[in-house]
Each structure stands twice: as C-alpha cells, then as structure tokens.
C-alpha positions as CSV (number, residue, x, y, z in Angstrom):
1,X,2.2,-102.1,-42.1
2,X,3.0,-99.8,-45.1
3,X,5.6,-97.1,-45.0
4,X,2.6,-94.6,-44.9
5,X,1.4,-96.0,-41.5
6,X,2.5,-93.7,-38.4
7,X,3.2,-96.8,-36.5
8,X,6.4,-98.4,-36.0
9,X,6.5,-101.9,-34.0
10,X,4.6,-103.4,-31.3
11,X,6.9,-104.6,-28.5
12,X,6.6,-106.8,-25.5
13,X,5.3,-103.8,-23.3
14,X,2.2,-103.7,-25.1
15,X,2.9,-100.5,-26.7
16,X,3.0,-99.1,-30.3
17,X,5.6,-96.7,-30.7
18,X,5.0,-93.9,-33.3
19,X,7.5,-92.2,-35.7
20,X,6.5,-88.7,-34.1
21,X,7.5,-90.0,-30.6
22,X,4.2,-90.9,-29.1
23,X,3.5,-94.2,-27.3
24,X,0.2,-95.8,-26.8
25,X,-0.9,-99.1,-25.3
26,X,-1.3,-101.9,-28.0
27,X,-1.3,-105.6,-28.2
28,X,1.9,-107.1,-27.0
29,X,3.2,-109.8,-29.3
30,X,7.0,-109.7,-29.2
31,X,9.7,-111.0,-27.0
32,X,13.2,-109.5,-27.8
33,X,11.7,-106.5,-29.3
34,X,11.0,-104.3,-26.2
35,X,11.1,-104.8,-22.4
36,X,8.8,-104.6,-19.5
37,X,10.2,-101.3,-18.4
38,X,8.3,-98.2,-19.3
39,X,11.1,-95.8,-20.0
40,X,10.8,-93.4,-22.8
41,X,12.8,-93.7,-25.9
42,X,14.1,-91.2,-28.4
43,X,13.5,-91.2,-32.0
44,X,17.3,-91.8,-32.5
45,X,17.2,-94.9,-30.1
46,X,14.1,-96.4,-32.0
47,X,16.0,-95.9,-35.3
48,X,18.8,-98.0,-33.8
49,X,16.3,-100.8,-32.7
50,X,14.9,-100.7,-36.2
51,X,18.2,-101.2,-37.8
52,X,19.2,-104.1,-35.5
53,X,15.8,-105.7,-35.9
54,X,14.1,-108.0,-33.5
55,X,16.5,-110.6,-32.1
56,X,13.8,-112.5,-30.1
57,X,12.4,-114.0,-33.3
58,X,15.4,-116.2,-33.7
59,X,15.6,-117.2,-30.1
60,X,11.9,-118.2,-30.0
61,X,12.4,-120.3,-33.0
62,X,15.3,-122.3,-31.5
63,X,13.4,-122.9,-28.4
64,X,10.3,-124.1,-30.1
65,X,12.3,-126.4,-32.6
66,X,14.5,-127.9,-30.0
67,X,11.8,-128.4,-27.3
68,X,9.6,-130.0,-29.8
69,X,12.3,-132.6,-30.7
70,X,12.9,-133.2,-26.9
71,X,9.1,-133.6,-26.4
72,X,8.7,-136.2,-28.9
73,X,11.5,-138.2,-27.3
74,X,9.9,-137.9,-23.8
75,X,6.5,-139.0,-25.3
76,X,8.3,-141.9,-27.1
77,X,6.7,-140.7,-30.4
78,X,7.3,-143.3,-33.3
79,X,9.3,-145.4,-30.8
80,X,12.0,-142.9,-30.3
81,X,13.4,-143.1,-26.6
82,X,16.9,-141.7,-26.9
83,X,17.8,-138.0,-27.3
84,X,21.4,-138.4,-28.4
85,X,20.5,-137.5,-32.0
86,X,19.3,-134.0,-30.6
87,X,22.6,-133.1,-29.0
88,X,23.4,-131.1,-32.2
89,X,20.2,-129.0,-31.8
90,X,20.9,-128.5,-28.0
91,X,24.5,-126.9,-28.7
92,X,24.4,-125.3,-32.1
93,X,20.8,-124.3,-32.3
94,X,19.2,-123.6,-29.0
95,X,22.3,-123.2,-27.0
96,X,24.2,-121.0,-29.4
97,X,21.4,-118.8,-30.9
98,X,19.6,-118.2,-27.6
99,X,22.9,-117.0,-26.2
100,X,23.4,-114.7,-29.2
101,X,19.8,-113.4,-28.7
102,X,20.5,-112.8,-25.1
103,X,23.5,-110.7,-25.8
104,X,21.5,-108.5,-28.5
105,X,18.6,-108.1,-26.1
106,X,21.1,-106.9,-23.5
107,X,22.6,-104.3,-25.9
108,X,18.9,-103.2,-26.6
109,X,18.5,-102.8,-22.9
110,X,15.6,-105.5,-22.6
111,X,16.3,-107.1,-19.2
112,X,13.4,-109.5,-19.4
113,X,14.2,-110.9,-22.8
114,X,17.8,-111.1,-22.1
115,X,17.2,-113.0,-18.9
116,X,14.8,-115.4,-20.6
117,X,17.3,-116.3,-23.4
118,X,20.1,-116.4,-21.2
119,X,18.6,-118.8,-18.8
120,X,17.3,-121.1,-21.6
121,X,20.5,-121.0,-23.4
122,X,22.3,-122.2,-20.2
123,X,19.7,-125.0,-19.7
124,X,19.9,-126.3,-23.2
125,X,23.7,-126.3,-23.1
126,X,23.8,-128.1,-19.8
127,X,21.4,-130.8,-20.9
128,X,23.4,-131.1,-24.1
129,X,26.5,-131.6,-22.1
130,X,24.9,-134.4,-20.0
131,X,23.9,-136.2,-23.4
132,X,27.3,-135.9,-25.1
133,X,29.2,-139.1,-25.0
134,X,32.6,-137.4,-24.6
135,X,31.7,-136.0,-21.3
136,X,30.5,-139.6,-20.1
137,X,27.8,-138.4,-18.1
138,X,24.9,-140.4,-19.9
139,X,27.4,-143.4,-20.1
140,X,27.4,-143.8,-16.3
141,X,23.7,-144.6,-16.0
142,X,24.2,-148.5,-16.1
143,X,22.5,-151.3,-14.2
144,X,18.8,-152.1,-13.4
145,X,16.8,-149.4,-11.4
146,X,15.9,-150.8,-7.9
147,X,18.8,-153.6,-8.1
148,X,22.0,-153.8,-6.0
149,X,23.9,-152.1,-8.9
150,X,21.1,-149.5,-9.4
151,X,21.9,-145.9,-10.8
152,X,19.5,-144.5,-8.0
153,X,22.1,-141.7,-7.2
154,X,22.4,-140.7,-10.8
155,X,18.7,-140.7,-11.4
156,X,18.3,-138.6,-8.2
157,X,20.9,-136.0,-9.5
158,X,19.1,-135.6,-12.8
159,X,15.9,-135.1,-10.8
160,X,17.6,-132.6,-8.6
161,X,19.1,-130.9,-11.8
162,X,15.6,-130.4,-13.1
163,X,14.1,-129.2,-9.9
164,X,16.6,-126.5,-9.6
165,X,16.3,-125.3,-13.1
166,X,12.7,-125.2,-12.7
167,X,13.0,-122.8,-10.0
168,X,14.7,-120.4,-12.7
169,X,11.8,-121.2,-15.1
170,X,9.1,-120.4,-12.3
171,X,10.6,-117.0,-11.7
172,X,10.4,-116.3,-15.5
173,X,6.9,-117.7,-15.6
174,X,5.8,-115.1,-12.9
175,X,7.2,-112.2,-14.7
176,X,5.5,-113.3,-18.0
177,X,2.1,-112.8,-16.4
178,X,2.6,-109.3,-17.4
179,X,3.0,-110.0,-21.0
180,X,0.6,-112.1,-23.3
181,X,-1.2,-115.4,-23.1
182,X,0.8,-117.0,-25.8
183,X,4.0,-116.3,-23.8
184,X,2.5,-117.5,-20.4
185,X,1.7,-120.9,-22.2
186,X,5.3,-121.1,-23.4
187,X,6.6,-121.0,-19.7
188,X,3.8,-122.8,-18.3
189,X,4.4,-125.9,-20.3
190,X,8.0,-125.7,-19.5
191,X,7.5,-125.7,-15.8
192,X,5.0,-128.3,-15.7
193,X,7.0,-130.7,-18.4
194,X,10.2,-130.1,-16.3
195,X,8.6,-130.9,-13.1
196,X,7.0,-134.2,-14.4
197,X,10.3,-135.1,-15.9
198,X,12.0,-134.6,-12.6
199,X,9.4,-136.6,-10.8
200,X,10.1,-139.4,-13.7
201,X,13.8,-139.5,-12.8
202,X,12.9,-139.8,-8.9
203,X,10.6,-142.8,-9.8
204,X,13.4,-144.4,-12.0
205,X,15.7,-144.0,-8.9
206,X,13.4,-146.5,-6.9
207,X,12.5,-148.8,-9.9
208,X,9.0,-147.5,-10.6
209,X,9.5,-147.9,-14.2
210,X,5.7,-148.0,-15.1
211,X,4.9,-144.8,-13.3
212,X,8.2,-143.2,-14.6
213,X,7.0,-143.9,-18.3
214,X,3.7,-142.3,-17.6
215,X,5.3,-139.2,-16.1
216,X,7.8,-139.1,-19.2
217,X,4.8,-139.0,-21.7
218,X,2.9,-136.4,-19.6
219,X,6.1,-134.2,-19.2
220,X,6.7,-134.4,-22.9
221,X,3.0,-133.5,-23.7
222,X,3.6,-130.2,-21.7
223,X,6.8,-129.6,-23.3
224,X,4.9,-130.1,-26.8
225,X,2.3,-127.6,-25.7
226,X,5.1,-125.1,-24.8
227,X,6.7,-125.8,-28.2
228,X,3.4,-125.2,-30.2
229,X,2.8,-121.8,-28.5
230,X,6.5,-121.0,-29.3
231,X,5.8,-121.8,-32.9
232,X,2.7,-119.7,-32.8
233,X,4.7,-116.6,-31.5
234,X,7.2,-117.2,-34.3
235,X,4.4,-116.9,-36.9
236,X,2.9,-113.9,-35.1
237,X,6.2,-112.0,-35.1
238,X,7.5,-113.1,-38.6
239,X,4.2,-112.0,-40.2
240,X,4.7,-108.6,-38.5
241,X,8.2,-108.5,-39.9
242,X,6.8,-108.8,-43.5
243,X,4.1,-106.3,-42.9
244,X,1.3,-109.1,-43.4
245,X,-2.2,-107.4,-43.8
246,X,-3.5,-109.2,-40.6
247,X,-2.5,-109.3,-36.8
248,X,-2.8,-112.6,-35.1
249,X,-4.1,-112.4,-31.5
250,X,-1.8,-113.3,-28.5
251,X,-4.0,-112.5,-25.5
252,X,-2.9,-109.2,-24.1
253,X,-2.6,-109.5,-20.3
254,X,-1.3,-106.0,-19.6
255,X,-4.9,-104.4,-19.1
256,X,-5.5,-107.1,-16.4
257,X,-2.7,-105.5,-14.2
258,X,-2.7,-102.0,-12.6
259,X,-0.4,-99.5,-14.0
260,X,2.6,-98.9,-11.8
261,X,2.6,-95.7,-10.1
262,X,5.4,-93.3,-11.0
263,X,7.5,-92.1,-7.9
264,X,7.3,-88.3,-7.5
C-alpha cells in the first residue's frame, strides 16, 4: 500500500490497524507481526512495531527451507538417505534464526508467535545435535535391526523423542485453528509427518524395514506439504512488505469462531 493509504499492516489477529488508531477485522496473513490477543495498541506502540519490522518472516523462511531439505531426505529424493549434510541448516539457520525471531516476538508482546518459534527452534537444535558426529549420538546406531546386536533401544528412543515433541506441536496446531488456513497446513503437515516418522523408528526397532521405508516416505511427504505452505506464507508476507499491488489469500479462519466475550 502507498503512503497515502490509511492502513498500517495486517497482523495475525486478522485486524488491520489504522494510523488514526482504529482497528477493524481483516484478512490474517502474518505470524510474528501481531498476536492472538485483542489488546488495544497506542499509536506510539504501533510506531515501535513498524520500526522493528516483522520478525516472523525470517523465522518462517528458516522453517520452510530447513523442513523441505529434511523432507527430501526422508522421501529419499534423488537417492539422498542421510541428513548429515543438513546439520548446518538445523543449527545456523532454523535453530539460530528461529530463536532470534522468538526473542523479537517476545519483545513485541506476541505470545503465540514467540512460543511457535521458540518451540521449533528447540526442536531443530535438538535434532541437529542428534545428527552431529561430535556428540556421537547417530554413530551409536550400529548393528542390523531385529538381530542380536540390534539397536532397538536407540530406535525406540528416537521414536519417543518424536512422540513427545509432537505433543508440543499438537498444542500449537490447536491454537492455529484461530488464525488462517495456510498456517494450519504448516502445523498439520508437521504433526502428521513427525507422527509417521516416529512410527518409522518404532518399526526399525523390530526390523520391519519395508514398512519403515513406506512410513519414512509418507512422513517426508507431509513435511514437504508443511514446507510448501511455509514458503507460500513467506511470499504473502514479503509481498506485503514491499507494498505489492495485490493481496494473496491465506484463508481467514477467524470468522468461523465466536468472538470472546469481554469480562465486565
């Protein structure tokens, strides 16, 4: 939008904030540029938010890029079957930048966005540590699945690792149902993908390698879906940041929910 427009920016709450202080319901498209709470903001506060920009855009980009790389590995795209080459992304792109995004969202008072980026930053850093040779975690996975020297315990521990993390992702997914369809797809793809990959490791623990391969490809496909939706949201937000003369749809879900009644 041009400088003559009365609008400021569209935030995750589904509101357009006007320069004269008015707020109206609008199409939500951002994460990290507004929270789900409906507290009023002063013109001075909005001026501060405008100066620091939208931290969520970088966090979304980090998630989309890193998750797409991991999804290709689990789908064995072009024969790739080891994720070791992606450790750099897990630490220095997704882990680092999503943690930084989390802190800026916290400064801006955006509880939902800060929680999302903080949780995913922790997950990517933890998974990166598992794959890092210096920590000797992945190197302990030796022996043939199902044999006397099987690594059943290690595979089951990986499955448990993913089950527990998926509980956190499920909480985020439930909260995202109040936002927009594109963001819901991001989290739905993650919880389905992680659930299938946890099942994959459980099957590897008992030597069911054929079933595990199918679960790996299915889980990778859901992660790929999440990454694609993440890239779409990046395009939506970066287009808005440079005032493109169009608005891409994200599927506003806010009208489907009754408005919260204010306490007296």
